[in-house]
C-alpha positions in Angstrom: 0.0 0.4 -0.1 1.5 3.7 -1.1 1.2 6.0 1.3 0.1 9.6 0.4 2.8 12.3 0.8 2.5 14.8 3.4 0.5 18.2 1.6 4.0 20.5 2.7 3.4 23.8 1.4 4.1 26.3 -0.9 4.4 23.9 -3.3 3.1 21.0 -3.4 0.1 19.7 -5.5 -2.0 17.8 -3.9 -2.8 14.3 -3.8 -5.6 12.2 -5.2 -6.2 16.2 -7.3 -5.8 17.1 -11.4 -4.0 20.8 -10.8 -2.7 22.7 -14.6 0.4 24.5 -15.6 0.6 27.1 -18.0 2.8 29.7 -19.9 6.5 29.0 -20.6 7.5 27.8 -17.8 4.7 24.7 -17.5 7.1 22.4 -18.2 9.9 23.3 -15.4 6.6 23.0 -13.1 6.1 19.8 -14.3 10.0 17.9 -13.7 9.7 20.0 -10.2 6.9 17.9 -9.5 8.3 15.4 -10.7 11.6 15.0 -9.1 9.6 15.4 -6.0 6.8 12.5 -6.6 8.8 9.6 -5.6 7.6 6.7 -8.3 6.7 5.9 -11.2 5.6 8.5 -13.5 3.8 9.3 -16.5 4.1 12.0 -19.1 1.4 12.1 -21.7 2.2 13.4 -24.9 0.6 13.7 -29.0 2.5 11.9 -30.8 3.1 14.4 -33.1 4.6 16.8 -29.9 7.5 18.3 -31.5 10.0 18.4 -28.5 10.2 15.0 -26.1 11.9 14.7 -22.5 16.0 13.9 -23.0 16.2 11.4 -20.3 19.6 12.8 -20.3 18.9 16.2 -19.4 15.8 15.3 -16.5 16.6 16.1 -12.9 18.3 13.4 -10.6 16.1 9.5 -11.1 13.6 11.3 -13.7 14.5 9.2 -16.3 15.0 6.4 -15.3 11.1 6.9 -13.4 9.4 8.4 -16.8 7.0 6.4 -18.7 6.5 8.4 -21.8 2.6 7.4 -23.5 2.3 8.8 -27.3 -1.6 8.1 -27.6 -2.3 9.1 -31.6 -5.9 11.7 -31.3 -7.0 13.9 -28.5 -9.6 11.6 -27.7 -6.7 8.6 -26.5 -4.4 11.1 -24.8 -7.3 12.0 -22.4 -8.3 7.6 -22.0 -4.9 7.6 -21.2 -4.6 9.7 -18.8 -7.3 8.0 -17.1 -5.9 5.1 -17.1 -2.7 5.4 -15.4 -4.6 8.1 -13.1 -6.0 5.1 -12.1 -3.2 3.2 -11.5 -2.0 3.0 -7.9 1.2 2.1 -8.8 2.1 6.0 -10.6 2.8 8.3 -8.2 2.2 11.3 -10.8 0.8 11.7 -14.7 1.4 15.0 -16.4 -0.4 15.7 -19.7 0.1 18.0 -22.6 -3.5 18.3 -24.6 -3.7 20.7 -26.9 -7.4 21.4 -26.6 -9.4 23.1 -23.7 -11.1 20.4 -21.4 -14.5 20.1 -21.3 -16.0 19.9 -18.0 -17.0 16.1 -18.2 -13.6 15.5 -18.9 -12.2 17.2 -16.2 -14.6 15.3 -13.9 -13.6 12.2 -14.9 -9.8 13.0 -15.0 -10.1 14.4 -11.0 -12.5 10.8 -10.1 -9.4 8.7 -12.3 -7.3 10.6 -9.5 -9.1 9.5 -6.5 -9.4 6.4 -7.9 -5.9 5.4 -8.2 -4.7 8.3 -5.9 -2.9 9.3 -7.6 -1.5 13.4 -8.5 -2.3 15.1 -11.8 -0.9 17.6 -14.2 -1.8 19.3 -17.3 0.4 21.3 -18.9 -2.1 23.5 -20.8 -2.2 26.3 -22.4 -3.4 30.0 -21.6 -6.8 30.2 -21.4 -8.0 25.9 -21.8 -8.3 25.8 -18.5 -10.9 23.5 -16.7 -13.5 24.3 -13.9 -13.1 20.9 -13.0 -9.0 21.3 -11.9 -8.2 21.8 -7.9 -5.4 24.2 -9.1 -4.0 26.4 -11.6 -0.7 27.5 -11.8 1.0 30.4 -13.8 4.8 29.8 -14.4 6.9 32.1 -15.3 11.0 31.7 -16.1 12.6 35.1 -14.8 15.9 36.3 -16.1 19.5 34.5 -14.3 21.0 36.4 -12.2 23.2 33.5 -10.9 24.5 30.4 -12.6 23.4 27.8 -9.9 20.1 27.6 -9.8 17.4 29.1 -12.3 14.5 31.6 -10.9 11.2 31.7 -11.1 7.4 32.9 -10.7 4.7 30.7 -10.0 1.5 31.7 -9.2 -1.6 30.6 -8.3 -4.7 31.5 -10.1 -6.9 28.9 -9.1 -7.2 27.2 -6.0 -10.8 25.6 -5.1 -9.0 25.0 -1.2 -7.1 28.0 -0.4 -5.8 31.2 -1.4 -4.5 33.1 -4.8 -0.4 33.8 -4.1 2.8 34.3 -6.8 6.4 32.9 -5.7 9.3 33.0 -6.5 11.7 30.2 -6.9 14.7 29.5 -7.1 15.3 25.8 -8.5 18.6 24.2 -9.8 16.9 21.7 -12.3 18.2 18.6 -10.8 17.2 18.1 -7.5 13.8 18.1 -5.2 15.8 21.2 -3.1 14.9 24.8 -3.7 14.8 28.8 -2.7 12.4 30.3 -2.1 12.6 34.5 -2.3 10.7 36.2 0.7 7.2 38.6 0.0 8.4 42.0 0.9 7.1 42.9 4.3 4.7 46.1 4.3 5.6 48.5 6.7 2.5 51.1 7.9 4.6 52.9 10.4 8.0 54.0 10.2 11.2 52.0 12.3 12.2 53.9 15.2 15.8 54.8 15.6 17.2 53.2 18.6 17.9 55.7 21.2 
């Protein structure tokens, strides 16, 4: 029996739910999640997708656990995602649908994730989200300031069970370790001067 990881804020996706990520940094966000989910991973891409994950370029340990599925049609893609979400051995299912998900399709995926106790992450185009998604993340890469990590801006634009928020994250792209940039505090009164 697989135990679900305890939720750890702020960047952990809720288990047994399907989430969405959009923006130019959505694949980096997906890889970040893949590193943090132990066990088998499934990535479902359309058969004609021009970009495939390069096993040697993936974060540590991800390539050894990754299974890529390339269905020929959007219907086959959704079927593959649903079946992968039902598989109890799989810890994370990542998919890149071409079309917006209908409410019915989104709800079917949520039910499959609950059944398999699996987490789903749909990498969607801007504005192609489903109302059934648990959370929706907007992911943007930021200009690189240091050589040892890449900064990202990951913002929750939809959250069924929490607040909306943004984080600036420095992630080296190889391990689960990351650094968060603290939000600037607002001071309502002037600071006291020492006497």
